[in-house]
N, C-alpha and C positions, 0 to 999 in steps of 0.2 A: 501669173506665177508659173513656175516650172515644176513639173512632177515627173518622176520616173515610175513607170508601171511595168511590173515584171509578171509575165504570164505563168499560169500553172494549169495543168489539166484538171478538169472536173472528173468525177467518177463516170460520167456519161461519155467521156472522150474515147474514141477509137479512130484509127486511121481510115477505116471503112466509112465512118460517118464524116470525117474531116475532108477527105480527098475531094469529093465533089464541090466543096465550098472554097477551095484554095484560090481559084481564079477570082472569085467574087471577093474573097478576103484581101487579095492583093489590090484589087480595084478600089475597095473601100478604104484601105490604108492610103493609097495614092490620093484619093479624093480628100481625105482628112488632112493630108500633107498640103495639098494645094489650097486649102482654105485656112491654113495656119494653125490647125488644132494639134497635129503631130508634126514635129520638126526633125525627128530622127527615129528610125526603127532599125533594130538589129536583132540578130538571132544567135544565141549561144548554142553552137553545134554539139557540145558535150552534154550540157545540162538540159538541152531541148527546151529552152525558154526564150520567149520573145521579150525584148527590152525596148520600151517605147518611151520617148520623151514627149510629154504632152504639155501644151500650153492651155491653162484653164484659169478661170477667175477664183475657183476654190477647189479644195480636195473633193467636195461633194459633187462637183461637175464632171470629174474625170470618168466615173463609171458611165454616165450618160453619153459622153463623147465616145468611149470605147464600145458602147452598145451598138454602134454603127457597123462594127466588124461582125461578119456572119458567124465566125467561130464563137464569139461572145453571145450574140443574139440567139444562137442555137443551143447555148448552154454547154459547149464543149470545152471552153477555156474561161478562166476568169483572171483577174489581175490583183496583185498586191500593189498598193499605191503609196509612194513616199514623196513628201514635199522636199524639193531641193532648195537650199538657200546658201548664203555665204558661209564659209568655214572660218569661224571666229578663232580657231586655234592658232592661226598664223599671227594674230595680233601681238602675241608675246614676243615675237621676233623683232618688233619695232618699239621696244620700251623706251621711255624717255631717258633712261640711263645712258643710252648710246650717244 
């Protein structure tokens, strides 16, 4: 299943605490990508949020996967997780009346 995870800062976040972890964060994200756990990662420059597409067996598995990221494991960021599925609203465009 595919999930979108959107980061948010925890109260413990500071740039001083995060900066030394950023190289390890990038490496961990790359490692997760290479094993097929993360297949896209983006950053919203305005909202300052990471947007990660995660492949997982269940929603409950996503936090465990993201725990490999140092900013998560150090408690500086956390993620809101949403399950992505097909958009059924398009079905109305193809009614049998056509």
